[in-house]
N, C-alpha and C positions, 0 to 999 in steps of 0.2 A: 516606401509606402507609409503614409502618416495615418495611424489608426484613428486620429481625431476626425479625419475626413470621411471615414466609413460610417454609413447610416444603418446598413443591414449586415448581419452576420449569419451565415447559414452553415450548420454543422452536419457533416456526414459521419454518423456514429456518435450522435449527441448523448447517448446513454452511457458512454464510457465514463469512468470515474474522473479522469483528467479532463476530458472534453466537457463534461457537465459543469465542472468548476469554472471553466472559461465561459461557458454559456451563461451561467449565473453572473459572472463578472461583467460581461458586456450588457446583459439585461439591466443590471444595477446602474450601469453608466448610460442608461437611456438609449441604447441601441435597440433596433428591432431584431429579434432573435428567433430563429426557427431551425428545424432540423429533421433528419431521418435517423431511425435506428431499426435494427432487425426485428426486435421484439420489445413489447412493453415491459417495464420493470419498476420497482419502487423509485428508482432515480428518475425515470422519464415521467412517472406520475407526479413527482414533486416539481419537476420542471413545468409540467402542464398546469399545476396548481398556481404557479406564479405568472401564468400567462404566456408561456412559451409553447407555440404550436409544434407538435411532433407527429410525424406519420411513419408507418411501418411497412410500406411497400416501396420498392425501388422503382419509382416512376416519376419522371420529370413533370408530368401533368399535375401531380399532387403538390408541387411547389408553388407557393403564393407568388403571384406575378411581380410583387414588389422586389422579391429576391432575384428576379431575372434582369434587374437593372444593373448592367455590368459596371458602370462607373461608381455606383454607391454601395456595391455588395462585396463582401469578403467571404470566401469559401474556406472552411477549415475542415480538414479530414484527419482521420487516424490511420496509421500504417496497417491496422488490422482490417481495413476495408479491402476487399478483393479488387484486382486490377480490371476486372470486367464489369465493375459497378456502373450501371447506366447513368445515374445522376452525376457521379464523379467525372465520367468521360464526357458528358454533355458540357460541364463547366470547363474542362480542360480544352476541349475542341473549340469552344467559343471564346477562349482567351480571357476568362474571368481571372481575378486575383485569387489563386488557389494556393494555400499554404498548409503544411503539416501543423499539427497541434504544437509540436516543439518549437517551430519557427515563430508562432504567435507568442508563446511564453517567452522566447528569446527577445522579441521586440518589446514586450512589457518590461523585462528585466533591464534592458538597455537604458531605460529612463527612470529607474528607481535604484535605491541602495538595496542590493539583492543579497539575501542570506540563503544559500543553496545547500541542501542536504543530499549527499551522494552516498552510494554504497549498495552492494547487492542485497543486503538485508537491513531492515530497520529504518528505511527511508520514511515510510508513511508515519510510523509512530513518532520518530524523532522530529519530523517537520510539524506534526500536529502538536507535540509538546512545545516546540519552539514558537509556533503560531500563537498558542495560548499564552506563553510567556510574553510575547511581543504585542499582544492585543492592547494592553494599556498604552503602548507606544504608537498605536494606530497603524500597525503593519497590516497589509493585505496578504493573506496566506492562501496559496493554491495547493490543495491536499489531494493525495491519492487514496483517501479513505474518508469515511464520515466521522468527524470528531463528535464524540458524545456531548460535549459541553454546548455545541452549537447546532447539533443535528444537521450538519452540512459539511461539504468538502471545500467550502470557501469561507474564510474568516475575513469579512470585509472591513477594511480600514481606509486610510488615505493612500494616495498614489506615490508617496515618497519612499516607502519601504515595502519590499516584497519578500515573502518567505516562499520558497519553491522546493519541490522535489527535483533533484537532478537525476533524471532517469537514464541509465546506461543503455537501455534497449534501443537499438537502431542508432546508437551514438547520439541520442537526442540531447544529452547534457552539454554537448559541444556547441549547441546553439545559444547557450545562456551567457550572461555577463555577470558572473558572481563577484561580489566584493568580499564577503566573508563566506567560507564554505567549510563543510566537514566531510570526511569520508569514513563511513562506519565499518566497511568491509569490502573485500575485493575477491570473493570466492568465484570460482568458475560458474558461469551461467550464460544464457543466451548464446550458446555456441553455434546455433543456427545462423547467427549474425556474424560472430567473431571468428568462428572456425577453431581457434585454440585459445587457451587461457592467457598466453603471452600477449595476444592481440588485445584482449580485454584489459590487461594491466597497462598496456601502452595507452589505451584510451583514457583510463583514469589519470595517468600521468599528464596527458594532454589537457584534461579537465583541470587538474590542479595548477597547471601553468597559466590558466586563464584567470585565476583568482587574483584580484588587484590589491586586497588588503591583508587578510589573515586566513590561513588554512589550518584546520585542526583535524588530526587523524587519530583513530584508535591506535593505541600503543602496539607496536609490532608490525604495522603496515609499512611497506617500503616506499614512503613518500616523505618529502621534506615539509615539515610543518610542526606546529605545537602538537602535543600529544595529550590524550586522556586515557585513564585506566582506573580499575578498581584494585586497591591494595598493591599497586606497583608504582614505582617512581615515575611520575609523569607531570607535565605542566599543570594539568587539572586532575587531581587525584581524589577519588571517593574512598573513604575508609570507615572503620568502625560500623560496618553494616550489620543491622539487627532487625528483627521482626517483632512488632508489638501490636496486638489487636488487629491482625490482618493487614497491617501497613508497614512498609519498610521505613526505617530511620537510618540516616547516614550523615557523615560529615564530609566536607570538601575543602581541600586546600587548592587555591589558585596561585598563579605566579605572584600575586600581591597581597592576598588576605586569606582568611579562613572563615568558614561558616559552619555552625553546628546544628544538629538535629533537624535536617531536612526531612520532611514527610512526603512519601510517595506511595500510592496505593496499587500501582500495576504490578502483578506478580512476575517473578523471574529476574535473575541477575542481568539478563540481556536488556531488560527494560530499565534497570539502573544505568546501564551503559548508554541507552538511548536518552535518558533524562540528563545524564552527565554531558553528553554531546550537545544537547540543546542548551543546557546551562552555560557551557563554555562559549558557544556562539553568541548568546545573548549578552554574556559578560564582556566579551570582546567588542561587542557593539557599544557597550556602555550602560547596560541595564544594571542597577545596583543589586547586589546579591540578596538583600532582604526582600526586594520586590520579586526576584526570581523564586525565592523560597516560598513566598505566599502563593504564587501562581502554580508551582509544582504541587502544592498541597491540594489545590482545587481541581487538578486535571483529572477527568473522569475516564479517559481512554478513547479508543478508536473502534468503531464497529468492525467485527471480524478480525480483531487482533486480541486473542485471548478474551473474547467477550463472553461474560457469564450470561446465559439465557435462563438457567435454573441454578440456584445456589442455596441449598439447605443441608442440614446434617445427614439426610438420607440419600440425596441425589444431586448431582452436579452435571450440567450440560454446558460445554464450552464450544464456541464457534471461532475458528481461526483460519486465516487466509493462507496458512503455510503450504507452499507448493514447491519447495526446494528441500533437499535432504537436511541441510543445515538448519532450516526453519523448523522442520519436524523434530529435529534433535532438541532445539531449545524449548519447544512446546512440551515435549515428553519430560525433559529435565525439570521444567517449572511445575508440571503436574505432580511429579514424584516428590518435589520439595514441599508443595502445598498439601498433598494428600498421600503421605507415605502409607504403604501397606493396603491401599485400596485397589480394587479391580478396575482396570481402565479398558474401555472399548473405544477404538478409534475407527472412524469411517473416513476413508481417504479417496478422493477423486484426483487421479493424476492429471496434470495440466500440460498439454502439448506432447505430441509424439516425439519431437526432437529432444525435449528435456528428459523424457522417460528413457529414451535410448542412451543419451549421454551420461546419465547418472543412475542407471538401473541397479547397479550393485550397491551404491550408496543409499538409494531408496530402500532396497531390500534390507540392508543392515539396520536402518533406523526404524522401519516398520515392524521388524522382528521383535522390538523391545516392548510392544504393547501386549497386554494380557489377552486381548481379543481384537481381531482386525477384520474389517469389511472393506474390500476394494470395490470401487465402481469403475465403469469403463472410462478410458482416457477422454478428457474434454479436449477437442481439437483446436478450439479458438480459430486462429488464422490459418491452420495447417491442413493439408491433405494427409490421409493415412500413409504410414510407412510399412512396408511389408515386414511382417514378423514382430512389429512393435505393438504389443497389446497389453492390456492389464493381466491377461492370463499368463503371458510370458513373465511379467513382473511377479505375479503371485507364485510362480514356480521357484523363484529365487529367494522367497521370504521364508526364513526359518522360524515358523510359528505354527504350533499345532492347532491353534484356534483361529484359522484364517479362512476366508471364503471370498469369492467374486460374485456379486449379486447385481441385479437390476435395481433401479431406484425404488420401485414398489416393494420388491422382496427385502431390500435393506430395511424399510420401515417395519416390516413384519419381524425381521430379525431383532431389531432394537427393542421392539415390544416384548419379546420373549427373553432377552438377555437379563442376567442378574447383575451385570456390572453397574456400580453406582456412580462411576465417572464416565461420561460419554463425550467424545470429542468429534466434532465435524470439521474436517480439514480439506483445504483445497481452494484453488483460485478460479475455478470454472463456475458452473451454475449450481453447484452444491449448496451455496449460500441460500438459494431460494427454497431449499428443503427444510431449513432449520425450524421454521414456524411449525410445520407439520410434525417434525421429530419432537419438538417441545411438547405439543399436545399429546402425542403418543406416550411420552415419558410421564407426563403429569397424570394421565389416565392410569398408567401402570402403578404409579404411587398411590392412587386412591384405592386400588385393589389389595394393597399390602395390609 
């Protein structure tokens, strides 16, 4: 199938972060784009603002008749869509061109020089940094988050170079055609798909074998490639790490040269690793180190990745997508580094019954570290409930005297009364939609002090 012959693209699940980036891409390439999503969101509102029609009921009658032209229409869907979805089944039964999001991304990368970022953690931040570094080179970047510099999950360039997230969920990254790639991490995750960690590792090995030019991996991962690390011998080594005026400064040695005093403002050593991975990939592509240094200095971050919503000497509100124990660990570590001896309240919404079940003890260990903890009910996403797997079950395993399980409304009341001056909103479900209200509550609390 040649994408150039397609005039209409219809998205089922258009409000998803990866889906909406593709919708923007096709719209910018003068295709007629429309779609369905379950509920309105800031993302669907932005799509509608640029002329993309979106509806919120699963009903074929609501689809514009132009998109029912089989020869000229491509249907794109996300694996999160249930199998009984009426619109999806209509298109399947009538033999439309129906492809998963990953397959479309794969077709785009076939025809570009592709820089792909893989790993169970750090993909979105690393690919956003890389997309920003590669922006002067006219790369088009498809991101799994909203880059603050562009207020978008698509950095639009020319069609010769692509930057993509290589997502291990559903083995999606095996659809890609990577020329240069990195692997940031290979922790156990998505065991609902893989069954066991070994199967996930095998999938990463299969992905690495697809790389045609250069592979770079975090030092210590069991993959053949160039390596990157902080303060350890590696092909790309960051060292002399220090903090000045709220910004990290560090130096880097590459296989061929050295660059001093790189400035980078995202907090946490994990973000230095993300920046180093992006630097390595861009440098392997051929971007000069001085140009990379300039781009790193101006990178503003990604929404919901340690995003400051309030930041003053009396109160801090941070919003983060952390939904795996390792991600919670790095957020907690970064907060303690930035704000030692401060009281930290974390509000966490577990994401998926399967992930909660597979990592309940690891979640309990990491969540016990906060001074105060509020749990919300599990966000099911694509899953049906599992017997016995509840937030109450998780709460019982957490060793923290200041813990509670609350509804979303009661959580807001709790935050209003808390004396914690560092508040974290954590999770990959719909908890991000509550951040605006929590911010208002905290600002009102500050006025009363």
